N, CA, C and O atoms as a Tripos MOL2 file, in Angstrom:
@<TRIPOS>MOLECULE
protein
  284   283    71     0     0
PROTEIN
NO_CHARGES

@<TRIPOS>ATOM
      1 N          -4.0710    0.0090    8.0360 N.3       1 MET1
      2 CA         -5.3440   -0.5760    7.7730 C.3       1 MET1
      3 C          -5.1030   -0.5130    5.8780 C.2       1 MET1
      4 O          -5.0850   -1.4280    5.0540 O.2       1 MET1
      5 N          -5.0060    0.4160    5.7790 N.am      2 PHE2
      6 CA         -5.1650    0.4360    3.6770 C.3       2 PHE2
      7 C          -3.4060    0.6650    3.4850 C.2       2 PHE2
      8 O          -2.9350    1.7320    3.0890 O.2       2 PHE2
      9 N          -2.5710   -0.5370    3.8430 N.am      3 LYS3
     10 CA         -1.2030   -0.1510    3.5110 C.3       3 LYS3
     11 C          -1.1550    0.1990    2.1550 C.2       3 LYS3
     12 O          -1.0620    1.3870    1.8430 O.2       3 LYS3
     13 N          -1.2260   -1.0250    0.9840 N.am      4 ASN4
     14 CA         -1.2150   -0.8810   -0.6230 C.3       4 ASN4
     15 C          -2.2130   -0.6260   -1.1650 C.2       4 ASN4
     16 O          -2.2180   -0.6810   -2.3950 O.2       4 ASN4
     17 N          -3.3470   -0.2780   -0.4930 N.am      5 TRP5
     18 CA         -5.0060   -0.2540   -1.0230 C.3       5 TRP5
     19 C          -4.8530    0.9800   -2.4810 C.2       5 TRP5
     20 O          -5.3830    1.0940   -3.5860 O.2       5 TRP5
     21 N          -4.0610    1.5530   -1.8700 N.am      6 PHE6
     22 CA         -4.1030    3.2130   -3.2070 C.3       6 PHE6
     23 C          -3.0000    3.0140   -4.4940 C.2       6 PHE6
     24 O          -2.8980    3.6900   -5.5180 O.2       6 PHE6
     25 N          -2.2990    1.9580   -4.0990 N.am      7 GLY7
     26 CA         -0.5620    2.1460   -4.6910 C.3       7 GLY7
     27 C           0.1550    1.8080   -3.7600 C.2       7 GLY7
     28 O          -0.1240    1.5610   -2.5870 O.2       7 GLY7
     29 N           1.5160    1.7940   -4.5430 N.am      8 TYR8
     30 CA          2.7030    1.5140   -3.2840 C.3       8 TYR8
     31 C           3.0130    3.5940   -3.6380 C.2       8 TYR8
     32 O           2.5500    4.2330   -4.5830 O.2       8 TYR8
     33 N           3.8870    4.1070   -2.5340 N.am      9 TYR9
     34 CA          4.1360    5.3600   -2.4100 C.3       9 TYR9
     35 C           5.9690    5.0590   -2.7940 C.2       9 TYR9
     36 O           6.7050    4.1430   -2.4280 O.2       9 TYR9
     37 N           6.2020    6.1090   -3.5540 N.am     10 CYS10
     38 CA          7.7470    6.6360   -4.1740 C.3      10 CYS10
     39 C           8.4520    7.4450   -3.0340 C.2      10 CYS10
     40 O           8.3850    8.6440   -3.3080 O.2      10 CYS10
     41 N           9.0040    7.2520   -2.0320 N.am     11 ASP11
     42 CA          9.5290    8.3450   -1.2780 C.3      11 ASP11
     43 C          10.4630    9.2090   -2.0080 C.2      11 ASP11
     44 O          10.7640   10.2210   -1.3750 O.2      11 ASP11
     45 N          10.9490    9.1060   -3.0410 N.am     12 ASN12
     46 CA         11.8090   10.2580   -4.1660 C.3      12 ASN12
     47 C          10.8940   11.2690   -4.4460 C.2      12 ASN12
     48 O          11.1580   12.4340   -4.1470 O.2      12 ASN12
     49 N           9.5550   10.8710   -5.1380 N.am     13 CYS13
     50 CA          8.8340   11.9510   -5.6460 C.3      13 CYS13
     51 C           7.3600   12.2370   -4.6470 C.2      13 CYS13
     52 O           6.8270   13.3410   -4.7620 O.2      13 CYS13
     53 N           6.9010   11.4630   -3.9250 N.am     14 GLY14
     54 CA          5.9320   11.4310   -3.2630 C.3      14 GLY14
     55 C           4.4710   11.1230   -3.8350 C.2      14 GLY14
     56 O           3.3660   11.1120   -3.2920 O.2      14 GLY14
     57 N           4.8670   10.8950   -5.0490 N.am     15 GLU15
     58 CA          3.4880   10.2430   -5.8990 C.3      15 GLU15
     59 C           3.2850    8.4470   -5.7540 C.2      15 GLU15
     60 O           4.0510    7.5800   -5.3320 O.2      15 GLU15
     61 N           1.8890    8.3870   -6.3150 N.am     16 ILE16
     62 CA          1.4840    6.8470   -5.5550 C.3      16 ILE16
     63 C           1.7900    6.1070   -7.0730 C.2      16 ILE16
     64 O           1.4650    6.7480   -8.0720 O.2      16 ILE16
     65 N           2.3870    4.8190   -7.2350 N.am     17 ILE17
     66 CA          2.7880    3.9090   -8.0730 C.3      17 ILE17
     67 C           1.4060    3.3160   -8.1030 C.2      17 ILE17
     68 O           0.7990    2.7780   -7.1770 O.2      17 ILE17
     69 N           0.9700    3.5480   -9.5260 N.am     18 PRO18
     70 CA         -0.4880    2.5270   -9.1810 C.3      18 PRO18
     71 C          -0.0940    0.8460   -9.3800 C.2      18 PRO18
     72 O           0.7840    0.4280  -10.1340 O.2      18 PRO18
     73 N          -0.8520    0.1330   -8.6290 N.am     19 VAL19
     74 CA         -0.9740   -1.1010   -8.9630 C.3      19 VAL19
     75 C          -1.8800   -2.2730   -9.6600 C.2      19 VAL19
     76 O          -3.0580   -1.9460   -9.8070 O.2      19 VAL19
     77 N          -1.5550   -3.4890  -10.0820 N.am     20 GLN20
     78 CA         -2.5970   -3.7900  -10.9990 C.3      20 GLN20
     79 C          -3.4420   -5.0130  -10.0030 C.2      20 GLN20
     80 O          -3.1450   -6.0100   -9.3440 O.2      20 GLN20
     81 N          -4.2170   -4.5140  -10.2350 N.am     21 ARG21
     82 CA         -5.9670   -5.4420   -9.5490 C.3      21 ARG21
     83 C          -5.9860   -6.6060  -10.0680 C.2      21 ARG21
     84 O          -5.3290   -6.6370  -11.1090 O.2      21 ARG21
     85 N          -6.6790   -8.0320   -9.6590 N.am     22 ASN22
     86 CA         -6.9840   -8.9040   -9.9270 C.3      22 ASN22
     87 C          -8.7490   -9.0490   -9.7690 C.2      22 ASN22
     88 O          -9.5580   -8.4090   -9.0970 O.2      22 ASN22
     89 N          -8.8820  -10.0960  -10.6340 N.am     23 LEU23
     90 CA        -10.6620   -9.8790  -10.5890 C.3      23 LEU23
     91 C         -11.2140   -9.9460   -9.1490 C.2      23 LEU23
     92 O         -12.2400   -9.3400   -8.8410 O.2      23 LEU23
     93 N         -10.5610  -10.6460   -8.3310 N.am     24 VAL24
     94 CA        -10.7920  -10.7580   -6.8980 C.3      24 VAL24
     95 C         -11.0600   -9.5860   -6.0510 C.2      24 VAL24
     96 O         -11.8860   -9.5790   -5.1380 O.2      24 VAL24
     97 N         -10.2280   -8.4730   -6.4440 N.am     25 SER25
     98 CA         -9.9970   -7.2690   -5.5820 C.3      25 SER25
     99 C         -10.5990   -6.3920   -6.2840 C.2      25 SER25
    100 O         -11.0590   -5.5070   -5.5630 O.2      25 SER25
    101 N         -10.7720   -6.2630   -7.2170 N.am     26 LEU26
    102 CA        -11.7530   -5.5600   -8.1190 C.3      26 LEU26
    103 C         -13.3280   -5.9920   -7.8910 C.2      26 LEU26
    104 O         -14.1650   -5.0890   -7.8750 O.2      26 LEU26
    105 N         -13.7100   -7.2500   -7.7290 N.am     27 THR27
    106 CA        -15.2430   -7.6080   -7.2720 C.3      27 THR27
    107 C         -15.1550   -7.0590   -5.8080 C.2      27 THR27
    108 O         -16.2830   -6.7210   -5.4490 O.2      27 THR27
    109 N         -14.1030   -6.8240   -4.7190 N.am     28 VAL28
    110 CA        -14.7590   -6.3140   -3.5030 C.3      28 VAL28
    111 C         -14.8060   -4.8420   -3.6960 C.2      28 VAL28
    112 O         -15.6610   -4.3140   -2.9860 O.2      28 VAL28
    113 N         -14.2530   -4.1700   -4.3180 N.am     29 LEU29
    114 CA        -14.1230   -2.8200   -4.4470 C.3      29 LEU29
    115 C         -15.3230   -2.4470   -5.0180 C.2      29 LEU29
    116 O         -15.9160   -1.4410   -4.6300 O.2      29 LEU29
    117 N         -15.8940   -3.4140   -6.2220 N.am     30 PHE30
    118 CA        -17.0270   -2.8900   -6.5620 C.3      30 PHE30
    119 C         -18.4440   -2.8800   -5.6570 C.2      30 PHE30
    120 O         -19.3090   -2.0060   -5.5980 O.2      30 PHE30
    121 N         -18.3330   -4.5470   -4.7800 N.am     31 LEU31
    122 CA        -19.3460   -4.3520   -4.4200 C.3      31 LEU31
    123 C         -19.3880   -3.7990   -2.8140 C.2      31 LEU31
    124 O         -20.4350   -3.8850   -2.1720 O.2      31 LEU31
    125 N         -18.1170   -3.2050   -2.2080 N.am     32 THR32
    126 CA        -18.2680   -2.3740   -1.1710 C.3      32 THR32
    127 C         -18.0650   -0.8700   -1.4640 C.2      32 THR32
    128 O         -17.8160   -0.1320   -0.5110 O.2      32 THR32
    129 N         -18.1560   -0.3430   -2.7570 N.am     33 PHE33
    130 CA        -18.2200    1.2490   -3.5530 C.3      33 PHE33
    131 C         -19.3570    1.7820   -2.3530 C.2      33 PHE33
    132 O         -18.9350    2.6650   -1.6060 O.2      33 PHE33
    133 N         -20.4550    1.4050   -2.1780 N.am     34 PRO34
    134 CA        -21.4090    2.3420   -1.5440 C.3      34 PRO34
    135 C         -21.3600    2.5350   -0.0470 C.2      34 PRO34
    136 O         -22.2460    3.0870    0.6050 O.2      34 PRO34
    137 N         -20.3240    2.0670    0.4000 N.am     35 ILE35
    138 CA        -19.3430    2.0550    2.1360 C.3      35 ILE35
    139 C         -18.3590    3.0310    1.5120 C.2      35 ILE35
    140 O         -18.1440    4.0930    2.0970 O.2      35 ILE35
    141 N         -17.9550    2.8460    0.7580 N.am     36 TRP36
    142 CA        -16.4530    3.2880    1.1400 C.3      36 TRP36
    143 C         -16.0090    4.6000    0.3320 C.2      36 TRP36
    144 O         -15.0820    5.3350    0.6700 O.2      36 TRP36
    145 N         -16.9080    4.7850   -0.9060 N.am     37 GLY37
    146 CA        -17.0250    5.7400   -2.0190 C.3      37 GLY37
    147 C         -17.0980    7.1070   -1.9470 C.2      37 GLY37
    148 O         -16.5390    8.0290   -2.5420 O.2      37 GLY37
    149 N         -18.0140    7.0110   -0.9780 N.am     38 TRP38
    150 CA        -17.9870    8.4270   -0.3970 C.3      38 TRP38
    151 C         -16.9420    9.4380    0.1610 C.2      38 TRP38
    152 O         -16.8890   10.6650    0.0860 O.2      38 TRP38
    153 N         -16.0880    8.4710    0.7740 N.am     39 PHE39
    154 CA        -15.3370    9.1070    1.5350 C.3      39 PHE39
    155 C         -13.7750    8.9420    1.1680 C.2      39 PHE39
    156 O         -12.8900    9.2030    1.9830 O.2      39 PHE39
    157 N         -13.4970    8.4320   -0.2810 N.am     40 ARG40
    158 CA        -12.3320    8.0200   -1.2470 C.3      40 ARG40
    159 C         -10.8830    8.8340   -1.2920 C.2      40 ARG40
    160 O          -9.6850    8.6050   -1.1260 O.2      40 ARG40
    161 N         -11.7560    9.9140   -1.6170 N.am     41 LYS41
    162 CA        -10.8680   11.1530   -1.2920 C.3      41 LYS41
    163 C         -10.1240   11.3880   -0.4320 C.2      41 LYS41
    164 O          -8.8990   11.4630   -0.5260 O.2      41 LYS41
    165 N         -10.9050   11.5590    0.6860 N.am     42 ALA42
    166 CA        -10.4180   11.8420    2.2040 C.3      42 ALA42
    167 C          -9.7740   11.0190    2.3590 C.2      42 ALA42
    168 O          -8.6610   11.4460    2.6650 O.2      42 ALA42
    169 N          -9.8170    9.5750    2.3180 N.am     43 LEU43
    170 CA         -8.8680    8.1540    2.6620 C.3      43 LEU43
    171 C          -7.9360    8.5600    2.2820 C.2      43 LEU43
    172 O          -7.0730    8.9730    3.0560 O.2      43 LEU43
    173 N          -7.7790    8.5830    0.8740 N.am     44 LYS44
    174 CA         -6.6550    8.4310    0.0570 C.3      44 LYS44
    175 C          -5.5160    9.7330    0.7470 C.2      44 LYS44
    176 O          -4.3320    9.5340    1.0180 O.2      44 LYS44
    177 N          -6.2250   10.9830    0.9100 N.am     45 GLN45
    178 CA         -5.4930   11.9330    1.1170 C.3      45 GLN45
    179 C          -4.7220   12.0130    2.3230 C.2      45 GLN45
    180 O          -3.5950   12.4930    2.4430 O.2      45 GLN45
    181 N          -5.5270   11.4380    3.3010 N.am     46 ASN46
    182 CA         -4.9350   11.1340    4.5830 C.3      46 ASN46
    183 C          -4.0830    9.9200    4.4020 C.2      46 ASN46
    184 O          -3.1200   10.0990    5.1480 O.2      46 ASN46
    185 N          -3.9760    8.9850    3.9000 N.am     47 TRP47
    186 CA         -3.1790    7.7340    3.7620 C.3      47 TRP47
    187 C          -1.7250    8.2370    3.3310 C.2      47 TRP47
    188 O          -0.6420    8.0000    3.8650 O.2      47 TRP47
    189 N          -2.1220    9.2360    1.8570 N.am     48 LEU48
    190 CA         -0.7420    9.7850    0.9540 C.3      48 LEU48
    191 C           0.1680   10.9000    2.7130 C.2      48 LEU48
    192 O           1.3010   11.0400    3.1730 O.2      48 LEU48
    193 N          -0.8930   11.2630    2.9690 N.am     49 ASN49
    194 CA          0.1200   12.2450    4.0940 C.3      49 ASN49
    195 C           0.5610   11.7010    5.1040 C.2      49 ASN49
    196 O           1.0980   12.4110    5.9550 O.2      49 ASN49
    197 N           0.4230    9.8060    5.3600 N.am     50 LYS50
    198 CA          1.1270    9.4040    6.2440 C.3      50 LYS50
    199 C           2.4360    8.6390    6.0030 C.2      50 LYS50
    200 O           3.3110    8.4160    6.8390 O.2      50 LYS50
    201 N           2.4140    8.2850    4.7420 N.am     51 GLN51
    202 CA          3.4990    7.6740    3.9960 C.3      51 GLN51
    203 C           4.9650    8.2340    4.1520 C.2      51 GLN51
    204 O           5.9250    7.4730    4.2730 O.2      51 GLN51
    205 N           5.0870    9.6640    4.1410 N.am     52 PRO52
    206 CA          6.5310   10.0240    4.4600 C.3      52 PRO52
    207 C           7.1860    9.6600    5.9620 C.2      52 PRO52
    208 O           8.3980    9.6950    6.1740 O.2      52 PRO52
    209 N           5.9710    9.2320    7.1790 N.am     53 ASP53
    210 CA          6.7250    8.9960    8.4930 C.3      53 ASP53
    211 C           7.0520    7.6010    8.2420 C.2      53 ASP53
    212 O           8.1610    7.1400    8.5140 O.2      53 ASP53
    213 N           6.2020    6.9870    7.7800 N.am     54 ARG54
    214 CA          6.5770    5.2870    7.8750 C.3      54 ARG54
    215 C           8.3120    5.2290    7.1600 C.2      54 ARG54
    216 O           9.2250    4.5650    7.6480 O.2      54 ARG54
    217 N           8.4290    6.1820    5.8070 N.am     55 TYR55
    218 CA          9.7860    5.6100    5.5670 C.3      55 TYR55
    219 C          10.8660    6.1520    6.2780 C.2      55 TYR55
    220 O          11.9710    5.7700    5.8920 O.2      55 TYR55
    221 N          10.8350    7.0440    7.3360 N.am     56 LYS56
    222 CA         11.5040    7.5730    7.9530 C.3      56 LYS56
    223 C          12.9100    7.1810    8.5140 C.2      56 LYS56
    224 O          14.0340    7.6770    8.4400 O.2      56 LYS56
    225 N          12.2420    5.8250    9.2430 N.am     57 ASN57
    226 CA         13.3650    4.9170   10.1240 C.3      57 ASN57
    227 C          13.7200    3.5150    9.6860 C.2      57 ASN57
    228 O          14.2540    2.6090   10.3250 O.2      57 ASN57
    229 N          13.1320    3.5760    7.9790 N.am     58 ILE58
    230 CA         13.1090    1.9530    7.4060 C.3      58 ILE58
    231 C          14.6970    1.6190    7.4340 C.2      58 ILE58
    232 O          15.7340    2.2700    7.3030 O.2      58 ILE58
    233 N          14.4180    0.5420    7.6240 N.am     59 ASN59
    234 CA         15.7300   -0.3950    8.1290 C.3      59 ASN59
    235 C          16.1580   -0.9800    6.4840 C.2      59 ASN59
    236 O          15.6360   -2.0850    6.3370 O.2      59 ASN59
    237 N          16.8650   -0.6000    5.3610 N.am     60 LEU60
    238 CA         16.8070   -1.7410    4.1500 C.3      60 LEU60
    239 C          18.2340   -2.3640    3.9840 C.2      60 LEU60
    240 O          18.7840   -2.6440    2.9190 O.2      60 LEU60
    241 N          18.7770   -2.5420    5.3920 N.am     61 GLU61
    242 CA         20.0190   -3.9590    5.2640 C.3      61 GLU61
    243 C          19.6410   -5.1300    5.0150 C.2      61 GLU61
    244 O          18.5700   -5.6530    5.3200 O.2      61 GLU61
    245 N          20.8440   -5.7290    4.2420 N.am     62 VAL62
    246 CA         19.9040   -7.1690    3.7520 C.3      62 VAL62
    247 C          20.9470   -8.0830    5.0110 C.2      62 VAL62
    248 O          22.1520   -7.9060    5.1960 O.2      62 VAL62
    249 N          19.7900   -9.3270    5.9420 N.am     63 SER63
    250 CA         20.5520   -9.8050    6.6610 C.3      63 SER63
    251 C          21.7720  -10.7410    5.9930 C.2      63 SER63
    252 O          21.7830  -10.9900    4.7880 O.2      63 SER63
    253 N          22.4830  -11.0800    6.6330 N.am     64 GLU64
    254 CA         23.6120  -12.2000    6.0510 C.3      64 GLU64
    255 C          23.2080  -13.9590    6.2500 C.2      64 GLU64
    256 O          23.6270  -14.9310    5.6210 O.2      64 GLU64
    257 N          22.4110  -13.8860    7.1790 N.am     65 THR65
    258 CA         22.3270  -15.0590    7.2110 C.3      65 THR65
    259 C          21.6500  -15.5460    6.1930 C.2      65 THR65
    260 O          21.1540  -14.8100    5.3390 O.2      65 THR65
    261 N          21.5380  -17.1160    6.1690 N.am     66 LYS66
    262 CA         21.2700  -18.0170    5.1120 C.3      66 LYS66
    263 C          20.0780  -18.5510    5.8240 C.2      66 LYS66
    264 O          20.0860  -18.8310    7.0230 O.2      66 LYS66
    265 N          18.5970  -18.7390    4.6810 N.am     67 ASN67
    266 CA         17.8300  -19.6080    5.6670 C.3      67 ASN67
    267 C          18.0510  -20.8560    5.0490 C.2      67 ASN67
    268 O          18.3910  -20.9190    3.8680 O.2      67 ASN67
    269 N          17.9000  -21.7730    5.6960 N.am     68 SER68
    270 CA         17.9240  -23.3010    5.1380 C.3      68 SER68
    271 C          16.6820  -24.1330    5.9830 C.2      68 SER68
    272 O          16.4690  -24.2030    7.1940 O.2      68 SER68
    273 N          16.0070  -24.6900    4.8960 N.am     69 THR69
    274 CA         15.5050  -25.9330    4.9350 C.3      69 THR69
    275 C          15.4820  -27.1290    4.6020 C.2      69 THR69
    276 O          15.8680  -27.2950    3.4450 O.2      69 THR69
    277 N          15.0630  -28.4300    5.3630 N.am     70 LYS70
    278 CA         15.3420  -29.6840    4.8540 C.3      70 LYS70
    279 C          14.2160  -30.1950    4.2210 C.2      70 LYS70
    280 O          13.0870  -30.0790    4.6980 O.2      70 LYS70
    281 N          14.4640  -30.7600    3.1660 N.am     71 ASN71
    282 CA         13.2260  -31.0970    2.2730 C.3      71 ASN71
    283 C          12.6730  -32.4750    2.7290 C.2      71 ASN71
    284 O          11.6890  -32.9610    2.1700 O.2      71 ASN71
@<TRIPOS>BOND
     1     1     2 1
     2     2     3 1
     3     3     4 2
     4     3     5 am
     5     5     6 1
     6     6     7 1
     7     7     8 2
     8     7     9 am
     9     9    10 1
    10    10    11 1
    11    11    12 2
    12    11    13 am
    13    13    14 1
    14    14    15 1
    15    15    16 2
    16    15    17 am
    17    17    18 1
    18    18    19 1
    19    19    20 2
    20    19    21 am
    21    21    22 1
    22    22    23 1
    23    23    24 2
    24    23    25 am
    25    25    26 1
    26    26    27 1
    27    27    28 2
    28    27    29 am
    29    29    30 1
    30    30    31 1
    31    31    32 2
    32    31    33 am
    33    33    34 1
    34    34    35 1
    35    35    36 2
    36    35    37 am
    37    37    38 1
    38    38    39 1
    39    39    40 2
    40    39    41 am
    41    41    42 1
    42    42    43 1
    43    43    44 2
    44    43    45 am
    45    45    46 1
    46    46    47 1
    47    47    48 2
    48    47    49 am
    49    49    50 1
    50    50    51 1
    51    51    52 2
    52    51    53 am
    53    53    54 1
    54    54    55 1
    55    55    56 2
    56    55    57 am
    57    57    58 1
    58    58    59 1
    59    59    60 2
    60    59    61 am
    61    61    62 1
    62    62    63 1
    63    63    64 2
    64    63    65 am
    65    65    66 1
    66    66    67 1
    67    67    68 2
    68    67    69 am
    69    69    70 1
    70    70    71 1
    71    71    72 2
    72    71    73 am
    73    73    74 1
    74    74    75 1
    75    75    76 2
    76    75    77 am
    77    77    78 1
    78    78    79 1
    79    79    80 2
    80    79    81 am
    81    81    82 1
    82    82    83 1
    83    83    84 2
    84    83    85 am
    85    85    86 1
    86    86    87 1
    87    87    88 2
    88    87    89 am
    89    89    90 1
    90    90    91 1
    91    91    92 2
    92    91    93 am
    93    93    94 1
    94    94    95 1
    95    95    96 2
    96    95    97 am
    97    97    98 1
    98    98    99 1
    99    99   100 2
   100    99   101 am
   101   101   102 1
   102   102   103 1
   103   103   104 2
   104   103   105 am
   105   105   106 1
   106   106   107 1
   107   107   108 2
   108   107   109 am
   109   109   110 1
   110   110   111 1
   111   111   112 2
   112   111   113 am
   113   113   114 1
   114   114   115 1
   115   115   116 2
   116   115   117 am
   117   117   118 1
   118   118   119 1
   119   119   120 2
   120   119   121 am
   121   121   122 1
   122   122   123 1
   123   123   124 2
   124   123   125 am
   125   125   126 1
   126   126   127 1
   127   127   128 2
   128   127   129 am
   129   129   130 1
   130   130   131 1
   131   131   132 2
   132   131   133 am
   133   133   134 1
   134   134   135 1
   135   135   136 2
   136   135   137 am
   137   137   138 1
   138   138   139 1
   139   139   140 2
   140   139   141 am
   141   141   142 1
   142   142   143 1
   143   143   144 2
   144   143   145 am
   145   145   146 1
   146   146   147 1
   147   147   148 2
   148   147   149 am
   149   149   150 1
   150   150   151 1
   151   151   152 2
   152   151   153 am
   153   153   154 1
   154   154   155 1
   155   155   156 2
   156   155   157 am
   157   157   158 1
   158   158   159 1
   159   159   160 2
   160   159   161 am
   161   161   162 1
   162   162   163 1
   163   163   164 2
   164   163   165 am
   165   165   166 1
   166   166   167 1
   167   167   168 2
   168   167   169 am
   169   169   170 1
   170   170   171 1
   171   171   172 2
   172   171   173 am
   173   173   174 1
   174   174   175 1
   175   175   176 2
   176   175   177 am
   177   177   178 1
   178   178   179 1
   179   179   180 2
   180   179   181 am
   181   181   182 1
   182   182   183 1
   183   183   184 2
   184   183   185 am
   185   185   186 1
   186   186   187 1
   187   187   188 2
   188   187   189 am
   189   189   190 1
   190   190   191 1
   191   191   192 2
   192   191   193 am
   193   193   194 1
   194   194   195 1
   195   195   196 2
   196   195   197 am
   197   197   198 1
   198   198   199 1
   199   199   200 2
   200   199   201 am
   201   201   202 1
   202   202   203 1
   203   203   204 2
   204   203   205 am
   205   205   206 1
   206   206   207 1
   207   207   208 2
   208   207   209 am
   209   209   210 1
   210   210   211 1
   211   211   212 2
   212   211   213 am
   213   213   214 1
   214   214   215 1
   215   215   216 2
   216   215   217 am
   217   217   218 1
   218   218   219 1
   219   219   220 2
   220   219   221 am
   221   221   222 1
   222   222   223 1
   223   223   224 2
   224   223   225 am
   225   225   226 1
   226   226   227 1
   227   227   228 2
   228   227   229 am
   229   229   230 1
   230   230   231 1
   231   231   232 2
   232   231   233 am
   233   233   234 1
   234   234   235 1
   235   235   236 2
   236   235   237 am
   237   237   238 1
   238   238   239 1
   239   239   240 2
   240   239   241 am
   241   241   242 1
   242   242   243 1
   243   243   244 2
   244   243   245 am
   245   245   246 1
   246   246   247 1
   247   247   248 2
   248   247   249 am
   249   249   250 1
   250   250   251 1
   251   251   252 2
   252   251   253 am
   253   253   254 1
   254   254   255 1
   255   255   256 2
   256   255   257 am
   257   257   258 1
   258   258   259 1
   259   259   260 2
   260   259   261 am
   261   261   262 1
   262   262   263 1
   263   263   264 2
   264   263   265 am
   265   265   266 1
   266   266   267 1
   267   267   268 2
   268   267   269 am
   269   269   270 1
   270   270   271 1
   271   271   272 2
   272   271   273 am
   273   273   274 1
   274   274   275 1
   275   275   276 2
   276   275   277 am
   277   277   278 1
   278   278   279 1
   279   279   280 2
   280   279   281 am
   281   281   282 1
   282   282   283 1
   283   283   284 2
@<TRIPOS>SUBSTRUCTURE
     1 MET1         2 RESIDUE 1 A MET
     2 PHE2         6 RESIDUE 1 A PHE
     3 LYS3        10 RESIDUE 1 A LYS
     4 ASN4        14 RESIDUE 1 A ASN
     5 TRP5        18 RESIDUE 1 A TRP
     6 PHE6        22 RESIDUE 1 A PHE
     7 GLY7        26 RESIDUE 1 A GLY
     8 TYR8        30 RESIDUE 1 A TYR
     9 TYR9        34 RESIDUE 1 A TYR
    10 CYS10       38 RESIDUE 1 A CYS
    11 ASP11       42 RESIDUE 1 A ASP
    12 ASN12       46 RESIDUE 1 A ASN
    13 CYS13       50 RESIDUE 1 A CYS
    14 GLY14       54 RESIDUE 1 A GLY
    15 GLU15       58 RESIDUE 1 A GLU
    16 ILE16       62 RESIDUE 1 A ILE
    17 ILE17       66 RESIDUE 1 A ILE
    18 PRO18       70 RESIDUE 1 A PRO
    19 VAL19       74 RESIDUE 1 A VAL
    20 GLN20       78 RESIDUE 1 A GLN
    21 ARG21       82 RESIDUE 1 A ARG
    22 ASN22       86 RESIDUE 1 A ASN
    23 LEU23       90 RESIDUE 1 A LEU
    24 VAL24       94 RESIDUE 1 A VAL
    25 SER25       98 RESIDUE 1 A SER
    26 LEU26      102 RESIDUE 1 A LEU
    27 THR27      106 RESIDUE 1 A THR
    28 VAL28      110 RESIDUE 1 A VAL
    29 LEU29      114 RESIDUE 1 A LEU
    30 PHE30      118 RESIDUE 1 A PHE
    31 LEU31      122 RESIDUE 1 A LEU
    32 THR32      126 RESIDUE 1 A THR
    33 PHE33      130 RESIDUE 1 A PHE
    34 PRO34      134 RESIDUE 1 A PRO
    35 ILE35      138 RESIDUE 1 A ILE
    36 TRP36      142 RESIDUE 1 A TRP
    37 GLY37      146 RESIDUE 1 A GLY
    38 TRP38      150 RESIDUE 1 A TRP
    39 PHE39      154 RESIDUE 1 A PHE
    40 ARG40      158 RESIDUE 1 A ARG
    41 LYS41      162 RESIDUE 1 A LYS
    42 ALA42      166 RESIDUE 1 A ALA
    43 LEU43      170 RESIDUE 1 A LEU
    44 LYS44      174 RESIDUE 1 A LYS
    45 GLN45      178 RESIDUE 1 A GLN
    46 ASN46      182 RESIDUE 1 A ASN
    47 TRP47      186 RESIDUE 1 A TRP
    48 LEU48      190 RESIDUE 1 A LEU
    49 ASN49      194 RESIDUE 1 A ASN
    50 LYS50      198 RESIDUE 1 A LYS
    51 GLN51      202 RESIDUE 1 A GLN
    52 PRO52      206 RESIDUE 1 A PRO
    53 ASP53      210 RESIDUE 1 A ASP
    54 ARG54      214 RESIDUE 1 A ARG
    55 TYR55      218 RESIDUE 1 A TYR
    56 LYS56      222 RESIDUE 1 A LYS
    57 ASN57      226 RESIDUE 1 A ASN
    58 ILE58      230 RESIDUE 1 A ILE
    59 ASN59      234 RESIDUE 1 A ASN
    60 LEU60      238 RESIDUE 1 A LEU
    61 GLU61      242 RESIDUE 1 A GLU
    62 VAL62      246 RESIDUE 1 A VAL
    63 SER63      250 RESIDUE 1 A SER
    64 GLU64      254 RESIDUE 1 A GLU
    65 THR65      258 RESIDUE 1 A THR
    66 LYS66      262 RESIDUE 1 A LYS
    67 ASN67      266 RESIDUE 1 A ASN
    68 SER68      270 RESIDUE 1 A SER
    69 THR69      274 RESIDUE 1 A THR
    70 LYS70      278 RESIDUE 1 A LYS
    71 ASN71      282 RESIDUE 1 A ASN
């Protein structure tokens, strides 16, 4: 549910890489803060604890097939 809301996860150091937010996302965060604001720290810590498992079986191979589209 919260894939990159808190930032990007660095699998080398285990820290969070901050992301730049636009006006729309800041507005959504501001308007919904009374709902999720109280649980922010718990949600972030829970998200951070789950991130190493997501990087265990990741496949980083680049496919050799080329995507061709006709105009």
